[in-house]
PDB file as gemmi writes it, atoms N, CA and C in Angstrom:
CRYST1    1.000    1.000    1.000  90.00  90.00  90.00 P 1                      
ATOM      1  N   MET A   1     153.231  89.962 111.791  1.00  0.00           N  
ATOM      2  CA  MET A   1     151.693  90.528 112.674  1.00  0.00           C  
ATOM      3  C   MET A   1     151.245  91.369 111.286  1.00  0.00           C  
ATOM      4  N   ARG A   2     152.225  92.157 110.002  1.00  0.00           N  
ATOM      5  CA  ARG A   2     151.663  92.630 109.269  1.00  0.00           C  
ATOM      6  C   ARG A   2     151.185  92.126 108.156  1.00  0.00           C  
ATOM      7  N   THR A   3     151.526  90.603 108.236  1.00  0.00           N  
ATOM      8  CA  THR A   3     150.525  89.918 106.963  1.00  0.00           C  
ATOM      9  C   THR A   3     148.766  89.428 107.941  1.00  0.00           C  
ATOM     10  N   LEU A   4     149.356  89.202 108.972  1.00  0.00           N  
ATOM     11  CA  LEU A   4     147.815  89.308 109.652  1.00  0.00           C  
ATOM     12  C   LEU A   4     146.853  90.419 109.448  1.00  0.00           C  
ATOM     13  N   LEU A   5     147.387  91.200 109.899  1.00  0.00           N  
ATOM     14  CA  LEU A   5     146.231  92.642 109.088  1.00  0.00           C  
ATOM     15  C   LEU A   5     146.057  92.773 107.583  1.00  0.00           C  
ATOM     16  N   ILE A   6     146.455  92.082 106.769  1.00  0.00           N  
ATOM     17  CA  ILE A   6     146.528  92.351 105.476  1.00  0.00           C  
ATOM     18  C   ILE A   6     145.482  91.270 105.468  1.00  0.00           C  
ATOM     19  N   LYS A   7     145.387  89.743 106.208  1.00  0.00           N  
ATOM     20  CA  LYS A   7     144.493  89.166 106.085  1.00  0.00           C  
ATOM     21  C   LYS A   7     143.190  89.590 106.339  1.00  0.00           C  
ATOM     22  N   ASN A   8     143.179  89.949 108.677  1.00  0.00           N  
ATOM     23  CA  ASN A   8     141.912  90.616 108.376  1.00  0.00           C  
ATOM     24  C   ASN A   8     141.470  91.441 107.452  1.00  0.00           C  
ATOM     25  N   THR A   9     141.976  92.421 106.824  1.00  0.00           N  
ATOM     26  CA  THR A   9     141.746  93.651 105.744  1.00  0.00           C  
ATOM     27  C   THR A   9     141.060  92.607 105.002  1.00  0.00           C  
ATOM     28  N   ARG A  10     141.573  91.979 104.263  1.00  0.00           N  
ATOM     29  CA  ARG A  10     140.447  91.245 103.210  1.00  0.00           C  
ATOM     30  C   ARG A  10     139.640  90.266 103.317  1.00  0.00           C  
ATOM     31  N   CYS A  11     139.724  89.979 104.676  1.00  0.00           N  
ATOM     32  CA  CYS A  11     138.625  89.580 105.365  1.00  0.00           C  
ATOM     33  C   CYS A  11     137.229  90.158 105.113  1.00  0.00           C  
ATOM     34  N   MET A  12     137.453  91.604 105.651  1.00  0.00           N  
ATOM     35  CA  MET A  12     136.610  92.412 106.188  1.00  0.00           C  
ATOM     36  C   MET A  12     136.119  92.814 104.946  1.00  0.00           C  
ATOM     37  N   PHE A  13     137.091  93.150 104.343  1.00  0.00           N  
ATOM     38  CA  PHE A  13     136.785  93.717 102.525  1.00  0.00           C  
ATOM     39  C   PHE A  13     135.392  92.572 101.925  1.00  0.00           C  
ATOM     40  N   LEU A  14     135.749  91.180 101.930  1.00  0.00           N  
ATOM     41  CA  LEU A  14     134.679  90.456 101.625  1.00  0.00           C  
ATOM     42  C   LEU A  14     133.267  90.279 102.511  1.00  0.00           C  
ATOM     43  N   ILE A  15     133.480  90.365 103.782  1.00  0.00           N  
ATOM     44  CA  ILE A  15     132.202  90.683 104.298  1.00  0.00           C  
ATOM     45  C   ILE A  15     131.487  92.141 104.170  1.00  0.00           C  
ATOM     46  N   ILE A  16     131.861  93.081 103.880  1.00  0.00           N  
ATOM     47  CA  ILE A  16     131.387  94.400 103.598  1.00  0.00           C  
ATOM     48  C   ILE A  16     130.751  93.857 102.055  1.00  0.00           C  
ATOM     49  N   ALA A  17     131.924  93.481 101.360  1.00  0.00           N  
ATOM     50  CA  ALA A  17     131.087  93.146 100.198  1.00  0.00           C  
ATOM     51  C   ALA A  17     129.751  92.378  99.860  1.00  0.00           C  
ATOM     52  N   LEU A  18     130.035  91.139 100.668  1.00  0.00           N  
ATOM     53  CA  LEU A  18     128.841  90.626 100.690  1.00  0.00           C  
ATOM     54  C   LEU A  18     127.461  90.859 101.288  1.00  0.00           C  
ATOM     55  N   LEU A  19     127.610  91.332 102.237  1.00  0.00           N  
ATOM     56  CA  LEU A  19     126.515  92.309 103.031  1.00  0.00           C  
ATOM     57  C   LEU A  19     126.041  93.566 102.334  1.00  0.00           C  
ATOM     58  N   PHE A  20     126.577  94.116 101.742  1.00  0.00           N  
ATOM     59  CA  PHE A  20     126.046  95.321 100.468  1.00  0.00           C  
ATOM     60  C   PHE A  20     125.266  94.347  99.323  1.00  0.00           C  
ATOM     61  N   SER A  21     126.144  93.221  98.721  1.00  0.00           N  
ATOM     62  CA  SER A  21     125.472  92.769  98.081  1.00  0.00           C  
ATOM     63  C   SER A  21     123.804  92.010  98.257  1.00  0.00           C  
ATOM     64  N   PHE A  22     123.793  91.564  99.727  1.00  0.00           N  
ATOM     65  CA  PHE A  22     122.250  91.315 100.559  1.00  0.00           C  
ATOM     66  C   PHE A  22     121.521  92.192 100.461  1.00  0.00           C  
ATOM     67  N   SER A  23     122.041  93.241 100.860  1.00  0.00           N  
ATOM     68  CA  SER A  23     121.311  94.164 100.902  1.00  0.00           C  
ATOM     69  C   SER A  23     120.681  95.308  99.550  1.00  0.00           C  
ATOM     70  N   GLN A  24     121.260  94.508  98.191  1.00  0.00           N  
ATOM     71  CA  GLN A  24     120.545  95.181  96.781  1.00  0.00           C  
ATOM     72  C   GLN A  24     120.233  94.467  96.616  1.00  0.00           C  
ATOM     73  N   PHE A  25     120.031  93.102  96.892  1.00  0.00           N  
ATOM     74  CA  PHE A  25     119.126  91.611  96.749  1.00  0.00           C  
ATOM     75  C   PHE A  25     117.689  92.201  97.129  1.00  0.00           C  
ATOM     76  N   SER A  26     117.624  92.382  98.348  1.00  0.00           N  
ATOM     77  CA  SER A  26     116.610  92.620  99.239  1.00  0.00           C  
ATOM     78  C   SER A  26     115.927  93.784  98.953  1.00  0.00           C  
ATOM     79  N   VAL A  27     116.779  95.120  98.193  1.00  0.00           N  
ATOM     80  CA  VAL A  27     115.734  96.154  98.093  1.00  0.00           C  
ATOM     81  C   VAL A  27     114.975  95.963  96.939  1.00  0.00           C  
ATOM     82  N   SER A  28     115.690  94.493  95.979  1.00  0.00           N  
ATOM     83  CA  SER A  28     114.932  94.424  94.404  1.00  0.00           C  
ATOM     84  C   SER A  28     114.085  93.856  94.679  1.00  0.00           C  
ATOM     85  N   GLN A  29     113.788  93.064  95.890  1.00  0.00           N  
ATOM     86  CA  GLN A  29     112.538  92.069  96.093  1.00  0.00           C  
ATOM     87  C   GLN A  29     111.392  93.003  96.184  1.00  0.00           C  
ATOM     88  N   ASN A  30     111.643  94.232  97.015  1.00  0.00           N  
ATOM     89  CA  ASN A  30     110.075  95.224  96.913  1.00  0.00           C  
ATOM     90  C   ASN A  30     110.272  96.279  96.346  1.00  0.00           C  
ATOM     91  N   GLN A  31     110.496  95.623  94.833  1.00  0.00           N  
ATOM     92  CA  GLN A  31     110.027  96.355  93.641  1.00  0.00           C  
ATOM     93  C   GLN A  31     108.498  96.450  93.626  1.00  0.00           C  
ATOM     94  N   THR A  32     108.240  98.235  93.308  1.00  0.00           N  
ATOM     95  CA  THR A  32     106.833  98.874  93.066  1.00  0.00           C  
ATOM     96  C   THR A  32     106.088  98.756  91.956  1.00  0.00           C  
ATOM     97  N   TRP A  33     105.687  98.669  91.834  1.00  0.00           N  
ATOM     98  CA  TRP A  33     104.130  98.748  90.260  1.00  0.00           C  
ATOM     99  C   TRP A  33     103.073 100.131  90.451  1.00  0.00           C  
ATOM    100  N   ASN A  34     103.394 100.539  89.243  1.00  0.00           N  
ATOM    101  CA  ASN A  34     102.145 101.066  89.510  1.00  0.00           C  
ATOM    102  C   ASN A  34     101.207 100.904  88.559  1.00  0.00           C  
ATOM    103  N   ILE A  35      99.637 100.415  88.555  1.00  0.00           N  
ATOM    104  CA  ILE A  35      98.319  99.837  88.498  1.00  0.00           C  
ATOM    105  C   ILE A  35      97.769 100.962  87.849  1.00  0.00           C  
ATOM    106  N   SER A  36      97.553 101.121  86.710  1.00  0.00           N  
ATOM    107  CA  SER A  36      96.541 102.188  86.019  1.00  0.00           C  
ATOM    108  C   SER A  36      95.970 101.464  85.159  1.00  0.00           C  
ATOM    109  N   GLY A  37      94.615 101.880  84.829  1.00  0.00           N  
ATOM    110  CA  GLY A  37      93.664 101.819  83.527  1.00  0.00           C  
ATOM    111  C   GLY A  37      92.385 103.020  84.133  1.00  0.00           C  
ATOM    112  N   ASN A  38      91.860 102.166  82.897  1.00  0.00           N  
ATOM    113  CA  ASN A  38      90.283 103.047  82.585  1.00  0.00           C  
ATOM    114  C   ASN A  38      89.176 102.393  83.180  1.00  0.00           C  
ATOM    115  N   ILE A  39      88.391 102.653  83.740  1.00  0.00           N  
ATOM    116  CA  ILE A  39      87.227 101.798  84.043  1.00  0.00           C  
ATOM    117  C   ILE A  39      85.637 102.136  83.175  1.00  0.00           C  
ATOM    118  N   THR A  40      85.718 101.259  82.377  1.00  0.00           N  
ATOM    119  CA  THR A  40      84.453 101.555  81.568  1.00  0.00           C  
ATOM    120  C   THR A  40      83.149 100.526  82.055  1.00  0.00           C  
ATOM    121  N   ASP A  41      81.867 101.053  81.436  1.00  0.00           N  
ATOM    122  CA  ASP A  41      80.572 100.339  81.507  1.00  0.00           C  
ATOM    123  C   ASP A  41      80.491  99.152  80.786  1.00  0.00           C  
ATOM    124  N   GLY A  42      80.221  97.794  80.850  1.00  0.00           N  
ATOM    125  CA  GLY A  42      80.506  96.757  80.072  1.00  0.00           C  
ATOM    126  C   GLY A  42      79.503  96.547  79.145  1.00  0.00           C  
ATOM    127  N   LYS A  43      78.375  97.355  79.272  1.00  0.00           N  
ATOM    128  CA  LYS A  43      77.559  97.602  78.318  1.00  0.00           C  
ATOM    129  C   LYS A  43      77.336  98.688  77.620  1.00  0.00           C  
ATOM    130  N   THR A  44      77.584  99.535  78.012  1.00  0.00           N  
ATOM    131  CA  THR A  44      77.561 100.899  77.090  1.00  0.00           C  
ATOM    132  C   THR A  44      79.168 101.402  76.606  1.00  0.00           C  
ATOM    133  N   SER A  45      79.847 100.889  77.186  1.00  0.00           N  
ATOM    134  CA  SER A  45      81.697 101.441  76.796  1.00  0.00           C  
ATOM    135  C   SER A  45      82.031 102.777  77.727  1.00  0.00           C  
ATOM    136  N   ASN A  46      81.209 103.081  77.709  1.00  0.00           N  
ATOM    137  CA  ASN A  46      80.745 104.871  78.475  1.00  0.00           C  
ATOM    138  C   ASN A  46      82.212 104.473  79.701  1.00  0.00           C  
ATOM    139  N   THR A  47      82.936 105.455  80.025  1.00  0.00           N  
ATOM    140  CA  THR A  47      83.818 105.537  81.210  1.00  0.00           C  
ATOM    141  C   THR A  47      83.093 106.200  82.420  1.00  0.00           C  
ATOM    142  N   LEU A  48      83.430 105.748  83.437  1.00  0.00           N  
ATOM    143  CA  LEU A  48      82.748 105.408  84.654  1.00  0.00           C  
ATOM    144  C   LEU A  48      83.454 106.356  85.795  1.00  0.00           C  
ATOM    145  N   PRO A  49      83.171 107.617  85.374  1.00  0.00           N  
ATOM    146  CA  PRO A  49      83.764 108.670  86.580  1.00  0.00           C  
ATOM    147  C   PRO A  49      83.633 108.825  87.659  1.00  0.00           C  
ATOM    148  N   PHE A  50      84.481 108.563  88.706  1.00  0.00           N  
ATOM    149  CA  PHE A  50      84.044 108.419  90.375  1.00  0.00           C  
ATOM    150  C   PHE A  50      84.060 107.589  90.808  1.00  0.00           C  
ATOM    151  N   ALA A  51      84.253 106.450  90.461  1.00  0.00           N  
ATOM    152  CA  ALA A  51      84.369 104.849  90.504  1.00  0.00           C  
ATOM    153  C   ALA A  51      85.493 104.179  91.613  1.00  0.00           C  
ATOM    154  N   ASN A  52      85.128 103.853  92.475  1.00  0.00           N  
ATOM    155  CA  ASN A  52      86.145 102.801  93.713  1.00  0.00           C  
ATOM    156  C   ASN A  52      87.074 101.877  93.229  1.00  0.00           C  
ATOM    157  N   VAL A  53      88.074 101.889  93.081  1.00  0.00           N  
ATOM    158  CA  VAL A  53      89.172 100.998  92.663  1.00  0.00           C  
ATOM    159  C   VAL A  53      89.915 100.565  94.069  1.00  0.00           C  
ATOM    160  N   VAL A  54      90.058  99.417  94.215  1.00  0.00           N  
ATOM    161  CA  VAL A  54      90.562  98.772  95.513  1.00  0.00           C  
ATOM    162  C   VAL A  54      91.414  97.448  95.323  1.00  0.00           C  
ATOM    163  N   LEU A  55      92.150  97.712  95.939  1.00  0.00           N  
ATOM    164  CA  LEU A  55      93.607  96.688  95.763  1.00  0.00           C  
ATOM    165  C   LEU A  55      93.436  95.601  96.830  1.00  0.00           C  
ATOM    166  N   TYR A  56      93.427  94.616  97.030  1.00  0.00           N  
ATOM    167  CA  TYR A  56      93.213  93.102  98.147  1.00  0.00           C  
ATOM    168  C   TYR A  56      94.633  92.796  97.690  1.00  0.00           C  
ATOM    169  N   ARG A  57      94.937  92.030  98.665  1.00  0.00           N  
ATOM    170  CA  ARG A  57      96.001  90.956  98.624  1.00  0.00           C  
ATOM    171  C   ARG A  57      95.650  89.793  98.500  1.00  0.00           C  
ATOM    172  N   SER A  58      95.486  89.115  97.765  1.00  0.00           N  
ATOM    173  CA  SER A  58      95.194  87.925  97.437  1.00  0.00           C  
ATOM    174  C   SER A  58      94.973  86.430  98.412  1.00  0.00           C  
ATOM    175  N   SER A  59      96.539  86.296  99.181  1.00  0.00           N  
ATOM    176  CA  SER A  59      97.015  85.500  99.821  1.00  0.00           C  
ATOM    177  C   SER A  59      95.285  85.541 101.181  1.00  0.00           C  
ATOM    178  N   ASP A  60      95.554  86.837 102.005  1.00  0.00           N  
ATOM    179  CA  ASP A  60      94.177  86.844 103.081  1.00  0.00           C  
ATOM    180  C   ASP A  60      93.067  88.046 102.485  1.00  0.00           C  
ATOM    181  N   VAL A  61      93.269  88.764 101.609  1.00  0.00           N  
ATOM    182  CA  VAL A  61      92.369  89.475 101.097  1.00  0.00           C  
ATOM    183  C   VAL A  61      91.958  90.717 102.439  1.00  0.00           C  
ATOM    184  N   ALA A  62      93.281  90.991 102.374  1.00  0.00           N  
ATOM    185  CA  ALA A  62      93.253  92.242 102.996  1.00  0.00           C  
ATOM    186  C   ALA A  62      93.818  93.166 102.295  1.00  0.00           C  
ATOM    187  N   PHE A  63      92.828  94.524 102.828  1.00  0.00           N  
ATOM    188  CA  PHE A  63      93.110  95.607 102.209  1.00  0.00           C  
ATOM    189  C   PHE A  63      94.246  95.856 101.817  1.00  0.00           C  
ATOM    190  N   VAL A  64      95.026  96.358 100.702  1.00  0.00           N  
ATOM    191  CA  VAL A  64      96.178  96.759 100.527  1.00  0.00           C  
ATOM    192  C   VAL A  64      96.501  98.682 100.174  1.00  0.00           C  
ATOM    193  N   SER A  65      95.456  99.233  99.111  1.00  0.00           N  
ATOM    194  CA  SER A  65      95.396 100.176  98.799  1.00  0.00           C  
ATOM    195  C   SER A  65      94.025 100.785  97.729  1.00  0.00           C  
ATOM    196  N   GLY A  66      93.689 101.498  97.669  1.00  0.00           N  
ATOM    197  CA  GLY A  66      92.547 102.241  96.722  1.00  0.00           C  
ATOM    198  C   GLY A  66      92.243 103.247  96.607  1.00  0.00           C  
ATOM    199  N   THR A  67      91.520 103.634  95.271  1.00  0.00           N  
ATOM    200  CA  THR A  67      91.702 105.148  94.846  1.00  0.00           C  
ATOM    201  C   THR A  67      90.608 105.392  94.038  1.00  0.00           C  
ATOM    202  N   VAL A  68      89.920 106.768  93.738  1.00  0.00           N  
ATOM    203  CA  VAL A  68      88.878 106.616  92.719  1.00  0.00           C  
ATOM    204  C   VAL A  68      89.090 107.350  91.634  1.00  0.00           C  
ATOM    205  N   THR A  69      88.395 106.603  90.157  1.00  0.00           N  
ATOM    206  CA  THR A  69      88.789 107.187  88.966  1.00  0.00           C  
ATOM    207  C   THR A  69      88.407 108.853  89.223  1.00  0.00           C  
ATOM    208  N   ASN A  70      89.531 109.468  87.742  1.00  0.00           N  
ATOM    209  CA  ASN A  70      89.080 110.848  87.859  1.00  0.00           C  
ATOM    210  C   ASN A  70      87.383 110.962  86.561  1.00  0.00           C  
ATOM    211  N   ASP A  71      87.405 111.850  86.385  1.00  0.00           N  
ATOM    212  CA  ASP A  71      86.285 112.271  85.746  1.00  0.00           C  
ATOM    213  C   ASP A  71      86.068 111.772  84.215  1.00  0.00           C  
ATOM    214  N   ASN A  72      87.523 111.317  83.644  1.00  0.00           N  
ATOM    215  CA  ASN A  72      87.512 110.375  82.755  1.00  0.00           C  
ATOM    216  C   ASN A  72      87.363 108.989  82.783  1.00  0.00           C  
ATOM    217  N   GLY A  73      87.388 108.167  84.363  1.00  0.00           N  
ATOM    218  CA  GLY A  73      87.324 106.996  84.816  1.00  0.00           C  
ATOM    219  C   GLY A  73      88.989 106.479  84.954  1.00  0.00           C  
ATOM    220  N   TYR A  74      89.919 107.517  84.551  1.00  0.00           N  
ATOM    221  CA  TYR A  74      91.214 106.913  85.009  1.00  0.00           C  
ATOM    222  C   TYR A  74      91.772 106.708  86.270  1.00  0.00           C  
ATOM    223  N   PHE A  75      92.106 105.605  86.578  1.00  0.00           N  
ATOM    224  CA  PHE A  75      93.192 105.226  87.654  1.00  0.00           C  
ATOM    225  C   PHE A  75      94.485 105.317  88.064  1.00  0.00           C  
ATOM    226  N   SER A  76      95.036 105.450  89.000  1.00  0.00           N  
ATOM    227  CA  SER A  76      96.522 104.842  88.898  1.00  0.00           C  
ATOM    228  C   SER A  76      96.908 104.865  90.482  1.00  0.00           C  
ATOM    229  N   LEU A  77      97.567 103.656  90.875  1.00  0.00           N  
ATOM    230  CA  LEU A  77      97.820 103.393  92.189  1.00  0.00           C  
ATOM    231  C   LEU A  77      99.735 102.704  92.549  1.00  0.00           C  
ATOM    232  N   ASN A  78      99.864 103.023  93.342  1.00  0.00           N  
ATOM    233  CA  ASN A  78     101.150 101.879  93.780  1.00  0.00           C  
ATOM    234  C   ASN A  78     100.824 101.384  94.222  1.00  0.00           C  
ATOM    235  N   ALA A  79     101.920 100.077  94.256  1.00  0.00           N  
ATOM    236  CA  ALA A  79     101.730  98.618  95.347  1.00  0.00           C  
ATOM    237  C   ALA A  79     103.078  97.980  95.197  1.00  0.00           C  
ATOM    238  N   VAL A  80     103.570  97.426  95.918  1.00  0.00           N  
ATOM    239  CA  VAL A  80     104.723  96.243  96.046  1.00  0.00           C  
ATOM    240  C   VAL A  80     104.626  95.419  95.218  1.00  0.00           C  
ATOM    241  N   LYS A  81     105.112  94.707  94.411  1.00  0.00           N  
ATOM    242  CA  LYS A  81     105.335  93.858  93.677  1.00  0.00           C  
ATOM    243  C   LYS A  81     104.655  92.354  94.976  1.00  0.00           C  
ATOM    244  N   ASN A  82     103.792  92.180  94.206  1.00  0.00           N  
ATOM    245  CA  ASN A  82     102.875  90.801  94.700  1.00  0.00           C  
ATOM    246  C   ASN A  82     101.674  90.543  94.527  1.00  0.00           C  
ATOM    247  N   GLU A  83     100.810  89.718  94.727  1.00  0.00           N  
ATOM    248  CA  GLU A  83      99.477  89.222  94.222  1.00  0.00           C  
ATOM    249  C   GLU A  83      98.244  89.883  94.409  1.00  0.00           C  
ATOM    250  N   TYR A  84      97.622  90.062  93.528  1.00  0.00           N  
ATOM    251  CA  TYR A  84      96.510  91.098  94.254  1.00  0.00           C  
ATOM    252  C   TYR A  84      95.221  90.704  93.508  1.00  0.00           C  
ATOM    253  N   LEU A  85      94.115  90.911  94.232  1.00  0.00           N  
ATOM    254  CA  LEU A  85      92.945  91.130  93.526  1.00  0.00           C  
ATOM    255  C   LEU A  85      92.487  92.540  93.619  1.00  0.00           C  
TER     256      LEU A  85                                                      
END                                                                             
């Protein structure tokens, strides 16, 4: 009976270790990106304050996130790793 208990304990430990490793893998797949930059006028190279910046998912063009540039034309937004427009 004691050897059966030891084998079951080892088996449970391996199962728990595998489940933990899969959960770590799935968390790493949802890595967050910070997308930032300055918006400038193409002709004058002046920064564009208070411009809308919109992030769309490229697969179905669904709205993901948006922000407005500050008075220096700078913006920053966070998104889960994916392909965007």
